[in-house]
C-alpha positions, 0 to 999 in steps of 0.5 A, a space after each residue: 115699481 111705480 105702477 105698483 105704488 100708484 095702485 096702492 094709493 087711496 084717495 079716501 086715505 089721502 083726503 083723511 090724512 089731509 083733514 087730520 093734518 089741517 084740523 089742528 094748527 096749534 103747533 104750526 110755525 109761520 114765517 113771512 118774508 118779502 116786502 111788507 110792513 108788520 103792522 099792515 099785515 097783522 090784521 090779515 094774520 089775525 083774520 086768517 091764521 089766528 082763526 085756524 082750528 086748534 086741538 092743542 096737540 103737541 107733535 114731533 118727528 120720529 125715526 122710522 129706521 131708514 138708513 144708508 147701507 153700510 159697506 161697499 154696495 155694487 149693483 147692475 140693473 139691466 133695463 131698456 134697449 137704448 145703447 146708453 148707461 147711467 151711473 150713480 155713485 153715493 158716498 155717506 157717513 156721519 157728519 159733525 153739524 157745524 156751520 163751518 163744516 157745512 160750508 166746507 162740505 159744499 165748497 168741496 162739492 163745488 170744486 169737484 163739480 168743476 174738476 169732473 166737468 173738465 175731465 169727463 166732459 171737456 177732456 174725455 168727451 165721455 158725457 154730456 153732463 155730470 151731476 154732483 150734489 150733496 147734503 148734510 142733515 141733522 135729523 134723524 141723525 147727523 149724517 151726509 150723502 154725496 151723489 155723483 151721476 152721469 150718463 155715458 156709452 155702456 163700453 165707457 162705464 168702467 173708464 169714466 168711473 175710474 176717472 171719477 175715482 182718480 179725481 176724488 183720490 187726487 183731491 184727498 191726496 193734495 190740496 187743490 190749486 189756488 185757481 180752483 179755490 178762486 173759481 169756487 169763491 167766485 161762484 159762491 159770491 155770485 150765487 149769494 148775490 142773487 139769493 139775497 134778493 129771493 124770498 125763497 132763499 130767506 124762507 129756507 134760511 129761517 125755516 132751516 135754522 129754526 128747525 135745527 135750533 140755530 141762530 139765523 144771524 149766522 147766515 151773515 157769516 157767509 162772506 167771512 167763510 168765503 174769504 177764509 176758504 183755502 185748499 187745505 180746508 177742501 182737501 180736509 173735507 174730501 178726506 172726511 166725506 169721500 169714505 170709500 168704505 161706505 159707497 153705493 155704486 149702481 149702473 143702469 145698462 141696456 138689456 143684453 140682446 138675446 142671441 
């Protein structure tokens, strides 16, 4: 598939696309973050940005109709000869777009990351590492995805998938122990302390809030949300976002040896 896609790449078409995109800066939005004085960078902005070409085009995004598949999808892919499997589980569904919901969503993921690491790697010794990530999005529609992935021995795939399901179900059935909530809070505070010093963090804040039509000052509410995090909120998020009726399970297994 990768080779086929590369064969379809056209240098001329890519260059034409580049020239078209940068031939009109009339509706570009620029953000500046870092240690500078506005008056001192103003001449540079006037020299290098104000002089960019403009055709007064007004552009917007469009929905190309790509959406996650509904229902339960299970696929097995047989590739390679190395005795190792790769498992990927994806949950998805609609999302109510609020700052509080986004925070609860990420807190749920952080807590489950801790639990899965303890069970799959430390207790069972079945994986070197387990990855869990998730992101809500507002466009083209308000929705979320949660992905859980790990590598393991082929004969342990079913066992470890069941362990993941058990941890997810446990989180949905009862609120997590306060010790795990405190671990999540500590991780969040430590990450925020580092992020506040990084230009890329502030760039993402301004870009994201602007694109979603939100007030960037909401980022200052983070500490208050951390203080208010509790087991009930994480359990409620798990019930909402781990929809087992909309799930994709893909397992990469080694090719079966011919007799």
